C-alpha positions as a LaTeX table, in Angstrom:
\begin{tabular}{lrrr}
\hline
Residue & $x$ (\AA) & $y$ (\AA) & $z$ (\AA) \\
\hline
Unk1 & 162.59 & 29.99 & 71.12 \\
Unk2 & 160.75 & 26.67 & 70.87 \\
Unk3 & 160.21 & 27.12 & 67.14 \\
Unk4 & 163.89 & 27.86 & 66.64 \\
Unk5 & 164.95 & 24.89 & 68.76 \\
Unk6 & 162.63 & 22.57 & 66.85 \\
Unk7 & 163.80 & 23.94 & 63.49 \\
Unk8 & 167.49 & 23.44 & 64.24 \\
Unk9 & 166.84 & 20.00 & 65.70 \\
Unk10 & 164.85 & 18.93 & 62.63 \\
Unk11 & 167.76 & 19.88 & 60.38 \\
Unk12 & 170.49 & 18.21 & 62.44 \\
Unk13 & 168.79 & 15.13 & 63.88 \\
Unk14 & 165.76 & 14.35 & 61.68 \\
Unk15 & 163.87 & 12.94 & 64.68 \\
Unk16 & 160.58 & 12.23 & 62.90 \\
Unk17 & 158.55 & 14.22 & 65.44 \\
Unk18 & 157.48 & 17.82 & 64.98 \\
Unk19 & 157.65 & 19.14 & 68.57 \\
Unk20 & 160.62 & 18.08 & 70.64 \\
Unk21 & 160.23 & 20.75 & 73.30 \\
Unk22 & 156.76 & 19.81 & 74.55 \\
Unk23 & 156.75 & 18.08 & 77.90 \\
Unk24 & 153.45 & 16.17 & 78.12 \\
Unk25 & 154.26 & 12.65 & 76.98 \\
Unk26 & 153.05 & 9.14 & 77.48 \\
Unk27 & 155.34 & 6.14 & 77.38 \\
Unk28 & 154.85 & 2.45 & 77.90 \\
Unk29 & 156.66 & 1.41 & 81.05 \\
Unk30 & 159.18 & $-0.87$ & 79.33 \\
Unk31 & 159.91 & 1.77 & 76.67 \\
Unk32 & 160.44 & 4.47 & 79.29 \\
Unk33 & 162.82 & 2.23 & 81.25 \\
Unk34 & 164.91 & 1.52 & 78.17 \\
Unk35 & 164.98 & 5.18 & 77.10 \\
Unk36 & 166.03 & 6.38 & 80.54 \\
Unk37 & 168.92 & 3.89 & 80.49 \\
Unk38 & 170.12 & 5.38 & 77.17 \\
Unk39 & 169.64 & 9.09 & 77.91 \\
Unk40 & 172.43 & 11.15 & 79.43 \\
Unk41 & 171.12 & 14.71 & 79.02 \\
Unk42 & 169.75 & 16.95 & 81.72 \\
Unk43 & 167.44 & 19.96 & 81.51 \\
Unk44 & 165.52 & 20.82 & 78.36 \\
Unk45 & 167.79 & 18.70 & 76.15 \\
Unk46 & 166.44 & 15.61 & 77.91 \\
Unk47 & 163.06 & 16.03 & 76.18 \\
Unk48 & 164.72 & 16.10 & 72.79 \\
Unk49 & 167.03 & 13.19 & 73.55 \\
Unk50 & 164.12 & 10.98 & 74.59 \\
Unk51 & 162.54 & 11.34 & 71.14 \\
Unk52 & 165.85 & 10.89 & 69.30 \\
Unk53 & 166.69 & 7.76 & 71.28 \\
Unk54 & 163.16 & 6.39 & 70.78 \\
Unk55 & 163.64 & 6.75 & 67.01 \\
Unk56 & 167.03 & 5.02 & 67.22 \\
Unk57 & 165.40 & 2.08 & 68.99 \\
Unk58 & 162.62 & 1.96 & 66.36 \\
Unk59 & 159.81 & 2.86 & 68.74 \\
Unk60 & 156.65 & 4.37 & 67.32 \\
Unk61 & 156.05 & 8.03 & 68.14 \\
Unk62 & 152.59 & 9.53 & 67.88 \\
Unk63 & 151.74 & 13.21 & 68.23 \\
Unk64 & 148.57 & 15.08 & 69.08 \\
Unk65 & 148.93 & 18.80 & 68.35 \\
Unk66 & 147.95 & 21.27 & 71.05 \\
Unk67 & 148.16 & 25.06 & 71.43 \\
Unk68 & 149.42 & 26.86 & 74.49 \\
Unk69 & 147.20 & 29.92 & 74.26 \\
Unk70 & 148.70 & 31.49 & 77.38 \\
Unk71 & 152.17 & 31.43 & 75.77 \\
Unk72 & 151.26 & 33.01 & 72.42 \\
Unk73 & 152.22 & 36.49 & 73.59 \\
Unk74 & 154.14 & 35.59 & 76.74 \\
Unk75 & 157.85 & 35.71 & 77.34 \\
Unk76 & 160.08 & 32.69 & 77.39 \\
Unk77 & 160.97 & 31.29 & 80.78 \\
Unk78 & 164.34 & 30.20 & 79.40 \\
Unk79 & 167.46 & 32.10 & 80.23 \\
Unk80 & 170.68 & 32.31 & 78.28 \\
Unk81 & 172.27 & 29.42 & 80.19 \\
Unk82 & 169.43 & 27.05 & 79.28 \\
Unk83 & 169.67 & 28.02 & 75.61 \\
Unk84 & 173.44 & 27.42 & 75.56 \\
Unk85 & 172.95 & 24.07 & 77.33 \\
Unk86 & 170.31 & 23.10 & 74.77 \\
Unk87 & 172.62 & 23.92 & 71.86 \\
Unk88 & 175.52 & 21.99 & 73.44 \\
Unk89 & 173.23 & 19.00 & 73.99 \\
Unk90 & 171.95 & 19.22 & 70.43 \\
Unk91 & 175.47 & 19.20 & 69.03 \\
Unk92 & 176.42 & 16.30 & 71.30 \\
Unk93 & 173.45 & 14.28 & 70.06 \\
Unk94 & 174.32 & 15.17 & 66.48 \\
Unk95 & 177.86 & 13.92 & 66.99 \\
Unk96 & 176.86 & 10.71 & 68.79 \\
Unk97 & 173.77 & 9.51 & 66.91 \\
\hline
\end{tabular}
């Protein structure tokens, strides 16, 4: 599901970051404050919106790849409602950015 979400997001939003669904992030305090003011999404879409808005504001984004070994063969914790919400949020960002 994460691969699919990242693939679709890359096509529609061109965020300049490879993984928009990962949740371990570091922000400078002033950058985080500005991004939170701009973001309107809730749930999993929020992670994606933070990166998209950071790009809009010309902030630098660095990535350090990691592997979640426990999740290689595991099942997704996302339900259908979360997936639909993600897609709605993605389309909203596409239309407004």
